[in-house]
N, C-alpha and C positions, 0 to 999 in steps of 0.2 A: 494699781490699775494698769499703768503703762507696761509693767513687767508682764502681766497676764496677756495683754494684746500682743506683745512681742513673741511670747511662747506660742500663742495661738497661731500667729502668722508663720512661725517656723514649722509648726506641725502641718499646716496647710501646704507649705512649700515642699516639705518632705513627702507628703502624701501625693502631691501632684507629680513629683519626680518619680516616685515609685510606680504610679499608675502609668505614666508615659513610658517607662521602661518595660512595662508589661502590656503593651498595646496589642500584642498578638496572643490572645487567650488560648489559642490552640497549641502553643509551645508546651512541650512536655517538661515540666519542672522537676521530674524525677527520671531523667534519662537512664538508659541501660549503660553498661560499661562496654558495649559492643562498639568496635571501631567500624564506622560506616563509610570510611574512605574506600575507594576502589583498590583492589589488590594491585600490588606493584608488578608490572610486567618486567621480569628480570631479563637481562641479556639484550636489552634495547637501549638506545641513547635516551638518557633522562637524568634527572638530578636526585632521584630517590635512591635509598640504599638498595644495592643489588643491580642498579642500572649502570650503563657506561656514561661517564661524564662527557658532556659535549666539549669539544675542543674550542679554544678561543685564543685570540691575540689581543694583548693590551700593551700599552706603553708602561715602562717602569719610570721611576722618578729621575732616572738618568737619561730619559728619552730613547731607550732601547725598546724594540719590539720583543715581547716575551710571549711565546706560544706555550700553552699549558702542556701539550703533549711532549714538548722538548724538556720541560721541567722535571719529568719523571726520570730522565737519563741519569743513571748512577745512584738513584734513590729507590727505596722501597715504596714510598708514597709521597704525596704532596698534601699539605694542609693549607687550605685557604681560610683566612680570617678576615671578615668584613668589618672595617672600622669607620668611625666618624671622628676620631681624634678627641673624643670626650673623656671625662674622668673614668667612666665605666670601662670604655675600651682600653684606656691606659692601664687600668687595673688588670684587665684580662691579658693584655700584651706583656705587662710586667711579669705576670704569672707564667706565661709562655716562656719568656726569656729566662727566668730563673729556675723553673721547675720542670719544664717540658723539653725545650730545645736541647739542653745539655745531655739529657738522657736518651735522646733519639737522634743520633748523628746521621742515620740513614734516611731521615725524613727531611724533605724540603719544605720550609715554612714560607708562605707568601702572604703578605698583607694586601688587602684590596681596599683602597680608599675610594669611596663612591660619593663623597660629598664636596670635596674642594673644587672640582670642576676643571682643573687644568694640571698639567705636569708640573709647572712652576709652583703653583700654590700647594700642590701635594708635597713636593720636595721641601718647601718651606715648613709645612706642618710636620713632616717626618723629622727634619733636623730640629725644629723647635721642641718636639716631644721626645727627642733622644733615641730615635729608632733607626739610625743609619745602618745598624747591623742587620736589619731586615730588608728583604726585597719588597718594595712597595709598588703595587700595580695601580694604575690610575684608570678607574672606570668612569670616564667623563660623562657618558650618557646613561649611566646606570643600567646598561644592557646586561652585564654579567650579574649584577645584583638581581635583576628581574629574572634572568634565565635560571638562576639557582634558587629562586624564591627566598632570597636572603633578606636580612635586615641587620640592624646594628648587632654586632657580636656573633652573627652566624658563623659557625665553624664547619667546614666541609673537609672530610678526609677522603682522598682518592688514591687507591692503590695504583702501582705502576702499570697495571694492565687496564687502567682507566675506570675500574669499578668503584663506585661510590660506596664507602664503608660507613660514613656518618654525614649527616646534614641536619644540623640543629643549632639552636642558640647555645652559646657558651653558658655553662652554669657554674660549676665549681672546678671543672677540669678533670673530674674523676672519669667521666665517660670518654673524654678525649684520650686520657692516658690508657684506659682499658682498651680502647679501639686500637691505638698505636701499638700497645704491647701484644695484641693478638695477631699482628701482621707477621707472617712467616719470614 
């Protein structure tokens, strides 16, 4: 008898959760595959593929000012990787270190720490996680995170003419490698 009441309660909870998730009955539960986002206006400043990346200045973990536009000098492109120093980001950064960076010497890889909140704390996280071989920029107020519509693991590739070639979450590295390989 007690078991039946427990099952009944679970069914009620699941039903209530399901109904609360579907509170807008006008939602199309069978949407089309059409992309309803506005078209990208290429050739203007923005963070979407085909646009010109906005320039910015951030401190690195050695307390130097780093300007994005200066980071293109001598390189074909810049890769920005947004990290939280979590195990997932560590896995992505390890992949970058071992499988991407060595194969693309003409690409400048920059890590953006947007969570620690200070240059000192970011440097401590960088050292503790073993990434002193990367340039780490400190986004203390998350303004660059917001500007690039980024989140944990977002990877942005910007060609040396400041054109955004990729801006998406890191998945398995295939898209990043393909994007970098296509840069003339």
